[in-house]
One Martini backbone bead per residue (centre of mass of N, CA, C, O) as a GRO file, in nm:
protein
  412
    1MET     BB    1  25.133  18.685  17.037
    2GLN     BB    2  25.058  18.901  17.249
    3LEU     BB    3  24.956  19.116  17.040
    4LYS     BB    4  24.721  18.945  16.930
    5VAL     BB    5  24.564  18.920  17.194
    6ASN     BB    6  24.525  19.223  17.247
    7TYR     BB    7  24.377  19.290  16.984
    8SER     BB    8  24.139  19.100  17.029
    9SER     BB    9  24.041  19.234  17.292
   10ILE     BB   10  23.997  19.519  17.186
   11LYS     BB   11  23.794  19.446  16.968
   12LYS     BB   12  23.578  19.322  17.152
   13PHE     BB   13  23.534  19.572  17.324
   14PHE     BB   14  23.441  19.751  17.087
   15GLU     BB   15  23.194  19.578  17.018
   16ILE     BB   16  23.049  19.607  17.290
   17ILE     BB   17  23.015  19.912  17.279
   18ILE     BB   18  22.833  19.912  17.026
   19ILE     BB   19  22.607  19.745  17.140
   20TYR     BB   20  22.526  19.951  17.370
   21PHE     BB   21  22.461  20.187  17.179
   22CYS     BB   22  22.227  20.031  17.037
   23LEU     BB   23  22.065  19.976  17.320
   24PHE     BB   24  22.122  20.310  17.375
   25PRO     BB   25  21.983  20.549  17.163
   26TYR     BB   26  21.928  20.803  17.400
   27VAL     BB   27  22.217  20.832  17.500
   28SER     BB   28  22.422  21.142  17.564
   29PHE     BB   29  22.554  21.251  17.838
   30GLY     BB   30  22.476  21.565  17.789
   31LEU     BB   31  22.603  21.659  17.486
   32ASN     BB   32  22.306  21.668  17.362
   33ARG     BB   33  21.969  21.732  17.174
   34MET     BB   34  21.927  21.485  17.018
   35ASP     BB   35  21.716  21.233  16.923
   36SER     BB   36  21.947  21.091  16.762
   37GLN     BB   37  22.218  20.910  16.825
   38PRO     BB   38  22.560  20.886  16.681
   39TRP     BB   39  22.751  20.670  16.815
   40ALA     BB   40  22.702  20.403  16.665
   41LEU     BB   41  22.778  20.505  16.381
   42ILE     BB   42  23.065  20.606  16.439
   43LEU     BB   43  23.183  20.335  16.545
   44VAL     BB   44  23.098  20.146  16.304
   45SER     BB   45  23.260  20.305  16.090
   46VAL     BB   46  23.536  20.256  16.219
   47TYR     BB   47  23.521  19.948  16.212
   48ILE     BB   48  23.496  19.916  15.903
   49LEU     BB   49  23.750  20.075  15.827
   50PHE     BB   50  23.947  19.898  15.988
   51ASN     BB   51  23.872  19.633  15.813
   52LEU     BB   52  23.847  19.704  15.501
   53LYS     BB   53  23.538  19.581  15.479
   54PHE     BB   54  23.239  19.452  15.297
   55GLU     BB   55  23.124  19.145  15.322
   56LYS     BB   56  22.838  19.227  15.205
   57ARG     BB   57  22.741  19.311  14.892
   58ASN     BB   58  22.430  19.346  14.912
   59ILE     BB   59  22.433  19.554  15.139
   60PHE     BB   60  22.606  19.764  14.994
   61ILE     BB   61  22.402  19.805  14.759
   62LEU     BB   62  22.158  19.898  14.933
   63TRP     BB   63  22.300  20.145  15.044
   64LEU     BB   64  22.366  20.290  14.778
   65VAL     BB   65  22.077  20.315  14.672
   66SER     BB   66  21.963  20.478  14.906
   67ILE     BB   67  22.158  20.722  14.878
   68PHE     BB   68  22.093  20.792  14.586
   69VAL     BB   69  21.784  20.840  14.615
   70ILE     BB   70  21.790  21.060  14.839
   71ILE     BB   71  21.958  21.266  14.678
   72CYS     BB   72  21.771  21.290  14.431
   73SER     BB   73  21.519  21.380  14.597
   74ILE     BB   74  21.644  21.646  14.701
   75LEU     BB   75  21.700  21.768  14.423
   76TYR     BB   76  21.406  21.754  14.319
   77VAL     BB   77  21.275  21.931  14.550
   78GLN     BB   78  21.531  22.166  14.603
   79ASN     BB   79  21.786  22.193  14.397
   80ASP     BB   80  21.947  22.112  14.667
   81VAL     BB   81  22.240  22.047  14.894
   82HIS     BB   82  22.274  22.034  15.223
   83LEU     BB   83  22.491  21.927  15.451
   84ARG     BB   84  22.293  21.862  15.686
   85GLU     BB   85  22.087  21.703  15.520
   86PHE     BB   86  22.281  21.493  15.405
   87ILE     BB   87  22.380  21.368  15.671
   88ARG     BB   88  22.106  21.280  15.784
   89ALA     BB   89  22.012  21.105  15.547
   90VAL     BB   90  22.258  20.912  15.539
   91SER     BB   91  22.264  20.814  15.843
   92ASN     BB   92  21.990  20.663  15.853
   93TYR     BB   93  22.084  20.435  15.644
   94SER     BB   94  22.365  20.357  15.754
   95ILE     BB   95  22.281  20.230  16.026
   96VAL     BB   96  22.138  19.987  15.911
   97PHE     BB   97  22.376  19.855  15.729
   98PHE     BB   98  22.615  19.864  15.928
   99ILE     BB   99  22.481  19.708  16.170
  100TRP     BB  100  22.409  19.463  16.013
  101LEU     BB  101  22.700  19.384  15.948
  102PHE     BB  102  22.799  19.377  16.245
  103SER     BB  103  22.606  19.152  16.337
  104ILE     BB  104  22.727  18.934  16.156
  105ILE     BB  105  23.014  18.932  16.273
  106ILE     BB  106  22.953  18.873  16.578
  107ASN     BB  107  22.759  18.614  16.539
  108ARG     BB  108  22.995  18.441  16.418
  109LYS     BB  109  23.175  18.447  16.693
  110TYR     BB  110  22.929  18.525  16.899
  111ASN     BB  111  22.706  18.536  17.183
  112PRO     BB  112  22.542  18.845  17.306
  113VAL     BB  113  22.310  18.782  17.522
  114LYS     BB  114  22.424  18.897  17.792
  115HIS     BB  115  22.402  19.197  17.704
  116TYR     BB  116  22.097  19.204  17.674
  117ILE     BB  117  22.032  19.131  17.967
  118ILE     BB  118  22.179  19.368  18.102
  119SER     BB  119  22.027  19.596  17.958
  120SER     BB  120  21.750  19.529  18.069
  121TRP     BB  121  21.831  19.575  18.374
  122ILE     BB  122  21.899  19.868  18.347
  123TYR     BB  123  21.622  19.962  18.262
  124ILE     BB  124  21.459  19.840  18.495
  125SER     BB  125  21.604  19.971  18.736
  126TYR     BB  126  21.542  20.274  18.656
  127ALA     BB  127  21.238  20.245  18.640
  128ILE     BB  128  21.200  20.177  18.942
  129ILE     BB  129  21.327  20.439  19.045
  130GLN     BB  130  21.118  20.628  18.909
  131LEU     BB  131  20.869  20.524  19.067
  132SER     BB  132  20.994  20.659  19.342
  133GLY     BB  133  21.089  20.966  19.218
  134LEU     BB  134  21.370  20.910  19.090
  135ARG     BB  135  21.578  21.130  18.842
  136PHE     BB  136  21.916  21.145  18.836
  137LEU     BB  137  21.945  21.022  18.509
  138ASP     BB  138  21.789  21.203  18.295
  139TRP     BB  139  22.035  21.361  18.161
  140MET     BB  140  22.121  21.124  17.958
  141SER     BB  141  21.823  21.189  17.829
  142PRO     BB  142  21.679  21.377  17.614
  143ASN     BB  143  21.365  21.487  17.537
  144ARG     BB  144  21.147  21.449  17.741
  145THR     BB  145  20.827  21.282  17.770
  146SER     BB  146  20.551  21.192  17.945
  147LEU     BB  147  20.582  21.207  18.278
  148ASP     BB  148  20.265  21.153  18.360
  149ARG     BB  149  20.309  20.852  18.301
  150GLY     BB  150  20.502  20.660  18.187
  151VAL     BB  151  20.804  20.556  18.201
  152THR     BB  152  21.148  20.594  18.047
  153SER     BB  153  21.421  20.575  18.159
  154PHE     BB  154  21.658  20.579  17.879
  155ALA     BB  155  21.437  20.725  17.732
  156ALA     BB  156  21.224  20.973  17.590
  157GLU     BB  157  20.970  20.770  17.612
  158PRO     BB  158  20.752  20.521  17.679
  159THR     BB  159  20.735  20.405  17.391
  160PHE     BB  160  21.045  20.369  17.353
  161PHE     BB  161  21.090  20.192  17.593
  162ALA     BB  162  20.902  19.962  17.494
  163ILE     BB  163  21.048  19.909  17.223
  164ILE     BB  164  21.322  19.832  17.340
  165LEU     BB  165  21.220  19.588  17.503
  166PHE     BB  166  21.105  19.433  17.267
  167PHE     BB  167  21.377  19.398  17.103
  168ILE     BB  168  21.548  19.279  17.326
  169SER     BB  169  21.371  19.030  17.362
  170TRP     BB  170  21.428  18.924  17.075
  171LEU     BB  171  21.732  18.899  17.110
  172ILE     BB  172  21.719  18.700  17.346
  173PHE     BB  173  21.563  18.478  17.202
  174ASN     BB  174  21.775  18.429  16.977
  175GLY     BB  175  22.005  18.364  17.176
  176ILE     BB  176  21.873  18.121  17.345
  177SER     BB  177  21.813  17.942  17.082
  178LYS     BB  178  22.145  17.884  17.054
  179ILE     BB  179  22.146  17.718  17.307
  180ASN     BB  180  22.296  17.453  17.479
  181CYS     BB  181  22.129  17.287  17.747
  182ASN     BB  182  22.339  17.062  17.836
  183ASN     BB  183  22.471  17.295  17.962
  184THR     BB  184  22.459  17.433  18.268
  185ASN     BB  185  22.548  17.728  18.215
  186LYS     BB  186  22.365  17.772  17.967
  187PHE     BB  187  22.096  17.713  18.104
  188SER     BB  188  22.111  17.957  18.292
  189THR     BB  189  22.093  18.166  18.065
  190TYR     BB  190  21.823  18.073  17.961
  191ARG     BB  191  21.656  18.133  18.216
  192ILE     BB  192  21.727  18.430  18.245
  193GLY     BB  193  21.626  18.514  17.963
  194PHE     BB  194  21.331  18.428  17.997
  195SER     BB  195  21.269  18.600  18.250
  196THR     BB  196  21.338  18.873  18.114
  197ILE     BB  197  21.111  18.865  17.902
  198VAL     BB  198  20.875  18.862  18.099
  199ILE     BB  199  20.951  19.127  18.246
  200ASN     BB  200  20.944  19.309  18.000
  201LEU     BB  201  20.640  19.272  17.946
  202PHE     BB  202  20.551  19.399  18.214
  203MET     BB  203  20.687  19.678  18.169
  204ILE     BB  204  20.524  19.754  17.920
  205ILE     BB  205  20.232  19.737  18.052
  206PHE     BB  206  20.288  19.855  18.377
  207VAL     BB  207  20.514  20.096  18.323
  208ALA     BB  208  20.512  20.221  18.037
  209LYS     BB  209  20.218  20.218  17.919
  210SER     BB  210  20.196  20.145  17.605
  211ALA     BB  211  19.952  20.126  17.375
  212THR     BB  212  20.109  20.074  17.116
  213VAL     BB  213  20.278  19.821  17.220
  214ILE     BB  214  20.041  19.653  17.321
  215LEU     BB  215  19.918  19.621  17.041
  216LEU     BB  216  20.165  19.492  16.917
  217LEU     BB  217  20.168  19.243  17.103
  218LEU     BB  218  19.892  19.140  17.013
  219VAL     BB  219  19.959  19.101  16.711
  220VAL     BB  220  20.211  18.922  16.751
  221GLY     BB  221  20.073  18.703  16.917
  222ILE     BB  222  19.863  18.616  16.706
  223SER     BB  223  20.066  18.559  16.476
  224THR     BB  224  20.236  18.351  16.627
  225PHE     BB  225  20.007  18.149  16.686
  226ILE     BB  226  19.937  18.096  16.388
  227LEU     BB  227  20.244  18.045  16.264
  228PHE     BB  228  20.356  17.908  16.567
  229ILE     BB  229  20.249  17.607  16.637
  230SER     BB  230  20.391  17.514  16.945
  231LYS     BB  231  20.517  17.418  17.238
  232LYS     BB  232  20.695  17.671  17.288
  233THR     BB  233  20.479  17.882  17.227
  234LEU     BB  234  20.270  17.786  17.435
  235TYR     BB  235  20.458  17.826  17.678
  236PHE     BB  236  20.506  18.130  17.656
  237LEU     BB  237  20.204  18.219  17.652
  238SER     BB  238  20.109  18.082  17.912
  239VAL     BB  239  20.294  18.222  18.112
  240PHE     BB  240  20.209  18.512  18.041
  241VAL     BB  241  19.898  18.492  18.087
  242LEU     BB  242  19.907  18.390  18.381
  243SER     BB  243  20.082  18.620  18.496
  244ALA     BB  244  19.900  18.858  18.405
  245SER     BB  245  19.646  18.769  18.560
  246LEU     BB  246  19.775  18.782  18.842
  247PHE     BB  247  19.861  19.079  18.829
  248LEU     BB  248  19.580  19.196  18.788
  249TYR     BB  249  19.454  19.085  19.051
  250LEU     BB  250  19.674  19.227  19.249
  251ASN     BB  251  19.601  19.534  19.097
  252LEU     BB  252  19.306  19.648  19.162
  253LYS     BB  253  19.451  19.808  19.374
  254PRO     BB  254  19.615  20.037  19.520
  255ASN     BB  255  19.971  20.114  19.483
  256PHE     BB  256  20.300  20.180  19.418
  257LEU     BB  257  20.244  20.161  19.106
  258PHE     BB  258  19.910  20.233  19.145
  259LYS     BB  259  19.763  20.489  19.304
  260ASP     BB  260  19.470  20.463  19.132
  261GLY     BB  261  19.481  20.211  19.006
  262LEU     BB  262  19.467  20.004  18.735
  263GLU     BB  263  19.197  20.122  18.606
  264GLN     BB  264  19.361  20.416  18.554
  265THR     BB  265  19.512  20.319  18.332
  266ARG     BB  266  19.550  20.355  18.000
  267PRO     BB  267  19.516  20.063  17.887
  268ILE     BB  268  19.253  20.003  18.046
  269LYS     BB  269  19.081  20.229  17.932
  270ILE     BB  270  19.098  20.133  17.639
  271ALA     BB  271  18.985  19.851  17.683
  272LYS     BB  272  18.708  19.950  17.783
  273LEU     BB  273  18.636  20.112  17.528
  274MET     BB  274  18.649  19.867  17.335
  275SER     BB  275  18.420  19.693  17.484
  276GLU     BB  276  18.191  19.922  17.409
  277LEU     BB  277  18.255  19.835  17.119
  278ASP     BB  278  18.196  19.750  16.809
  279LEU     BB  279  18.325  19.660  16.506
  280GLN     BB  280  18.189  19.909  16.352
  281THR     BB  281  18.307  20.127  16.596
  282LEU     BB  282  18.617  20.083  16.660
  283HIS     BB  283  18.741  20.334  16.505
  284ARG     BB  284  18.665  20.553  16.731
  285ILE     BB  285  18.918  20.523  16.911
  286ILE     BB  286  19.095  20.687  16.714
  287TYR     BB  287  18.919  20.946  16.728
  288ASN     BB  288  18.877  20.998  17.048
  289ASP     BB  289  19.190  20.964  17.075
  290GLU     BB  290  19.443  21.181  17.038
  291SER     BB  291  19.696  21.003  17.064
  292ILE     BB  292  19.614  20.773  16.873
  293ASN     BB  293  19.554  20.951  16.628
  294GLY     BB  294  19.855  21.042  16.597
  295ARG     BB  295  19.985  20.762  16.568
  296VAL     BB  296  19.821  20.663  16.323
  297ALA     BB  297  19.901  20.895  16.138
  298GLN     BB  298  20.207  20.837  16.134
  299VAL     BB  299  20.162  20.557  15.995
  300ALA     BB  300  19.971  20.642  15.742
  301ILE     BB  301  20.102  20.882  15.578
  302PRO     BB  302  20.325  20.738  15.402
  303TYR     BB  303  20.103  20.580  15.228
  304ILE     BB  304  19.951  20.826  15.133
  305GLY     BB  305  20.201  20.965  15.005
  306ILE     BB  306  20.272  20.754  14.780
  307ILE     BB  307  20.006  20.798  14.633
  308LYS     BB  308  20.028  21.109  14.586
  309ASN     BB  309  20.328  21.054  14.442
  310TYR     BB  310  20.319  20.803  14.250
  311GLY     BB  311  20.596  20.657  14.374
  312VAL     BB  312  20.759  20.894  14.435
  313PRO     BB  313  20.995  21.025  14.595
  314GLY     BB  314  20.962  21.240  14.890
  315GLY     BB  315  21.190  21.265  15.075
  316TYR     BB  316  21.318  21.428  15.365
  317PHE     BB  317  21.141  21.739  15.376
  318THR     BB  318  20.805  21.664  15.307
  319PHE     BB  319  20.634  21.539  15.542
  320GLU     BB  320  20.523  21.788  15.686
  321LYS     BB  321  20.350  21.896  15.455
  322ILE     BB  322  20.164  21.638  15.426
  323SER     BB  323  20.069  21.625  15.723
  324ASN     BB  324  19.925  21.906  15.723
  325LYS     BB  325  19.712  21.819  15.508
  326ILE     BB  326  19.588  21.566  15.656
  327VAL     BB  327  19.599  21.723  15.926
  328GLN     BB  328  19.270  21.812  16.030
  329PRO     BB  329  18.997  21.913  16.210
  330ASP     BB  330  18.788  21.771  15.982
  331ASN     BB  331  18.934  21.512  15.999
  332PHE     BB  332  19.015  21.205  16.104
  333PHE     BB  333  19.292  21.346  16.117
  334TYR     BB  334  19.357  21.585  16.399
  335SER     BB  335  19.605  21.549  16.556
  336ARG     BB  336  19.890  21.719  16.655
  337PHE     BB  337  20.074  21.454  16.664
  338GLY     BB  338  20.063  21.412  16.341
  339ARG     BB  339  20.245  21.662  16.327
  340THR     BB  340  20.547  21.603  16.142
  341HIS     BB  341  20.888  21.577  16.018
  342LYS     BB  342  20.894  21.278  16.139
  343ILE     BB  343  20.926  20.944  16.076
  344GLN     BB  344  20.769  20.686  16.296
  345SER     BB  345  20.891  20.461  16.066
  346PHE     BB  346  21.072  20.230  15.921
  347ILE     BB  347  20.895  20.158  15.676
  348GLY     BB  348  20.790  20.450  15.612
  349VAL     BB  349  21.060  20.567  15.514
  350PHE     BB  350  21.100  20.394  15.265
  351VAL     BB  351  20.824  20.449  15.131
  352TYR     BB  352  20.836  20.763  15.119
  353GLU     BB  353  21.134  20.857  15.049
  354LEU     BB  354  21.168  20.612  14.810
  355GLY     BB  355  20.918  20.477  14.736
  356ALA     BB  356  20.910  20.220  14.522
  357LEU     BB  357  21.212  20.156  14.583
  358GLY     BB  358  21.163  20.097  14.884
  359VAL     BB  359  20.994  19.843  14.842
  360ILE     BB  360  21.219  19.688  14.691
  361LEU     BB  361  21.430  19.701  14.918
  362LEU     BB  362  21.257  19.545  15.130
  363SER     BB  363  21.249  19.288  14.963
  364PHE     BB  364  21.552  19.233  14.957
  365MET     BB  365  21.587  19.222  15.262
  366ALA     BB  366  21.401  18.974  15.301
  367PHE     BB  367  21.564  18.779  15.117
  368SER     BB  368  21.826  18.798  15.286
  369LEU     BB  369  21.712  18.692  15.554
  370LYS     BB  370  21.630  18.415  15.432
  371ARG     BB  371  21.900  18.317  15.278
  372GLU     BB  372  22.148  18.420  15.502
  373PHE     BB  373  21.996  18.460  15.823
  374ASN     BB  374  21.767  18.238  15.922
  375TRP     BB  375  21.500  18.335  15.822
  376LYS     BB  376  21.165  18.324  15.821
  377TRP     BB  377  20.884  18.423  15.671
  378ARG     BB  378  20.720  18.447  15.931
  379GLU     BB  379  20.925  18.631  16.079
  380ILE     BB  380  20.932  18.862  15.873
  381PHE     BB  381  20.639  18.937  15.892
  382ILE     BB  382  20.651  19.019  16.196
  383LEU     BB  383  20.881  19.223  16.171
  384PHE     BB  384  20.739  19.424  15.973
  385ILE     BB  385  20.506  19.486  16.158
  386SER     BB  386  20.692  19.599  16.392
  387LEU     BB  387  20.806  19.843  16.186
  388ILE     BB  388  20.559  20.041  16.163
  389PRO     BB  389  20.539  20.143  16.468
  390SER     BB  390  20.739  20.373  16.628
  391VAL     BB  391  21.021  20.311  16.447
  392PRO     BB  392  21.304  20.431  16.406
  393LEU     BB  393  21.558  20.419  16.176
  394GLY     BB  394  21.802  20.502  16.396
  395MET     BB  395  21.762  20.224  16.543
  396GLY     BB  396  22.007  19.986  16.620
  397LEU     BB  397  21.833  19.737  16.709
  398VAL     BB  398  21.725  19.636  16.437
  399PRO     BB  399  21.992  19.551  16.282
  400LEU     BB  400  22.085  19.372  16.512
  401LEU     BB  401  21.849  19.164  16.460
  402PHE     BB  402  21.910  19.065  16.168
  403GLY     BB  403  22.193  18.898  16.275
  404SER     BB  404  22.091  18.710  16.532
  405LYS     BB  405  22.053  18.410  16.375
  406ILE     BB  406  22.335  18.356  16.374
  407ILE     BB  407  22.564  18.100  16.404
  408SER     BB  408  22.825  18.041  16.578
  409LYS     BB  409  23.129  17.879  16.578
  410HIS     BB  410  23.119  17.939  16.888
  411SER     BB  411  22.984  17.846  17.155
  412ASN     BB  412  22.838  18.018  17.450
   0.00000   0.00000   0.00000
């Protein structure tokens, strides 16, 4: 009996370790310079092999189809499969379906919302430390960029930091939504979780200062208001809008957060520029701002690519070639940031690399979320919109979210 208890404790500890590696996708501990860290995939693969079962047959089939199509596309484009290319292509899709399965398993057993809250505060704490000019833990996450604007915390750049906070907030929301608030201790977790979500939103807007994610928040907010008009939705939005308005008012002058004043921060500059344009010329903000031009190009090119490829899978290593063709000095998309070998879009990877079959796979994934994992069509619509801009396929946070709406057998 004692052995059984020990085994159960060790297994739960291992599950928690996997959760944290999913929540910190850019932490390498200085061991490598890879963009996407492999730790979550390695550990979850060991976890699945140790269990010797793939509980959801439909997820297993979706994974097999993805792997088969990407291998065929590599053979079609290159007439050969190199080991390194094969491993990277397979790992990108494996992390989605393996962690999705893992999320199903753990959410059936318990509600990991406390770990989501702790992870948020770890990110928040180091972001605040960075604001004071101390960066003694930057070595834990390699390939940092854009240190001259928003802080990065434990991510590679401000945009990814904001994206991580966005999806952790969604995980917290799904977690606290499953809590029975009649219990005093559980209600305390609910209040802490709600407060953490609000603070995460402030961090996205005023600390990470990612224009891409702020725009995403705006789109998601409008979509949520239209699709989910309820007292709870109005309560969340009202608290956030009132708090944001107060924060804006208090930060009109320079302070320790914004040494040049809030009006000099990038999101406010973009908002002012948008206010100066009418609806007919609003597209010029994409053209006039080089960074936004590059971001939008990265989002749009996969869909332009599938049209140019007539629905045929584009493969793993052809995106750079087509992005170089589309991004030209005389074209609407001209920014050098748009030229990249890596698709910075979860949905875009499926659409471009797998072609029409990728669209079909995404449809099956949506039906699975609806039928088996308690997602509503309205929520799936908002989720897929959120996965269009700057969300890498290898970010374990996303598939962790897929299974987060399952209600555990034992309330947390």
